[in-house]
N, C-alpha and C positions, 0 to 999 in steps of 0.2 A: 100702221106705219111710222116708224120713229120719224121725228121732225128733228130739225137743228134750228138754233137762233144765231142771227149775226151778232147780236149785242148793240146794234144800232139803231134805236128806238123806232123811227119812223118807217125805216125800211122794213123792219120785223112785222110792223102792223099791218104794213100792205102786203108781205109775202105769205104771213101766218104761218112760218115755219118751212126750211128749205127741206125737200124729201131726200130721205138718206140715199147714198149711192150717187148723189149730183157732183159734178164737175163744174166750177165756176171760174171764168175768167175775171180778173179785176184789169182795167184798162184806162191809163190815163195820162195828162201830161206830167213832165218831172216838176217837183217842189208841189205837188198837190197833196201831200200828207197819206199817200197810198200805204206807206209803211206802218204809219199809225193805224190806218184802217186795219191792215192784216194783222197787226198786234192786238187790237182791240177783239178780232174775231178769235183769235187763238185764246185770249183772255177769258172770254165768254164762255169757251169750251170747257176749259181749266175750272171755272170757278161752278160749271154745271156739273163737274164730275167726270168729264169726258178726258181722253187722252189728245195730246197733239204732237205731230211730227212737223218740224221747221227745216227746210232745206234753205240755209243761207248762203248766197253767192256774193255778198256785198261787204258783209262785215263779219268779225270773227265770232264764234259760238258764244264767248264769255260777254261780248258787248250786246248780244239779243237778250241774254240773261239779266245785264245791267240795266236795260231799258225799262224791264219790270220791277227792278229794285229801286232804281231812280224815283220812277214815279208812284212808290209805295203801293204797289198792287201784289198783294200776296198770291202765290201760285203754289200749286203742289208739285213740286220737282220730281215726284214718282211717277208722274203722268205726262212728262214732256220730254222729246227727245229732240235733239238738234243735230244735224248734219251740218258739218262746217266745211265748206269748200274754199275758204281764205286762208286759214292759218297756214297751211303748209305751202302755198304759193309764195308767202312772205319770208319761208325760210326759218321759221320760229321752231325750234325744237320743243314740240308741245305733244303730250301722250293724248290719248282718250280718256273720258271721264265717265261716269255712270250716266250723264244727260247729254254729253257733247261726243260726237265720233266724226273723226276728220277725213273727208275724201282729199284726193291729191289736187283736184282744182276743180274749177268749173267744167272742164272737157272730158273727166273722169266719170261719165256717164254710168258705166258699168259699176264703178265703186260707190257713186251716189246711190244707185239703184239698190246694191246690197245692203248699205247702211239704212236706208228706207225701210228695206223688207225686215231687216234685223229688229228695228224698233215697233214694226207694225205687229209681228210676231210676238214679240215679248208682251205689249200691251194687251194683245188679243189672248194668247196662249197662257202666258204666264201669270198676269195680272188681271186676267178675265175682264177687262173693260171693253165693253161692246160698241161705243160708239168714240169715233175717233176722227180728227182734222188733219189733213194734210196740207201743208201749206209750203208753196215755193216761191222763195223771194229771192232772185227773181228769173222768170223765163228768159227774160231780155239779156241778162248776161250770159245764160249758156246759149242763147242764138248768137251772140258775137263770136263764139268758139268754135261752134257745131254748125254743120249745115241743115235747113229745114228737114229734109227727110230721116237725119238721123234724130234729131229733136222729136220728131213727129213720132218715130217708132218707140223711143222713150216714153213719151208720154201716153201712147197708145196702151203700153203694158200697166202704168200706174193707174191711169184712168179706169181702166178694167179692173184693177185691185180695188181702187175705191169703190166701184158699182157693186164688186163681189161681197165687201166686208160690210156695207151698208155705210161707209164711213162718208164725208165730204172732202172734197178738193178744192182748194184756192190757188191760185196762179196768177201771179202777177206780171204784167207786162207794160214796158214804157211805150206811150204812144208816141208816133213819129221816128222812131228809131228804127224801124223795121218796113220792108217792101209790103204793102198792102195785102199782096197775095199770100205772103208768108203768115200774115195775121189771119186772112180768111181761111187759110188751110189748116191752122191750129184751131181756130174756132169749130170745124166739124167734130172736135173731141169734147166739145163742152155743152152742158146742158143749160147753162145761162150765163150773163155777163153783168158785172157789175160796172158801170161806165161812169167815166168822170170827166168834165170838161169844166174850161175855163173862159169865161166872158167878162172884160173889164176889169181883170184882177180878182175876180170872184169866182168861186170853186162851187160847181154843182155836181151832184150825185144822182144815180136812179138805177133800177134793177131792169133786165131784159131776161125773159125766159124762166124766171122764178115764179111767175104768178100767171092767171089769165091773160093779162096785157101788161105792158110796161108800165114800172110806176112813174111818177111825176118827177119831175127834175126837184130835188130839193138845193137849196143853197145850204151849205155848209160850211163851218169854222174848226180848225184844230187847236184845243185849247188845252195845252199840256198833252196829257194821255188821252183826252175825250175827244170825241168826234161829236159836234154839236149842230144837229139839223135844224133848220127854219121850215116853215110851211113851205108846200111844193107849189109849183106852177103848173 
């Protein structure tokens, strides 16, 4: 069975590879480097010759590409698709590109879904890439505009697509922004969680459900584009 690597050393050592078809929630407090973590996961996949689809609900697609350029991380643009849910809401007259396709807003779940499907089909059918990462940054923004039932139905479709295609899905959630029951409802769709906590201005990360038992809590820092983990507790 195919396995995927996160690109975060101590977590990868603990997990020994993520099983294909897995859907994973990343949940943690604001300002904890979650975007850098998700970008590292995307970069690892592209570096391994896989494809990646990023749904961005917080910044234009061009800014996502600029993050990789700014940090001198070379990526294969032929393997990357970005669904931009921001630019059209700003009223900026911008057309689609080979890498970036625009949804009208984070509310437009139908449009977002169509564009995700277009990229997945393109990578699978036209480019014959058999390993893909779908990353949604973030579910919290989508939940701000849509009710939990609508978001659940949307995610149910794409978590199923991920399983069928042998891909992996990564979905970012802001801790403390949502009713705990809503988060618990969404967790039913996921195979595992990357959990982040903050104590005394120090951030810790662990995985749950991706190996036989939860990993240790690892203290970590964000150094530029890198996630640096210290020994766990």
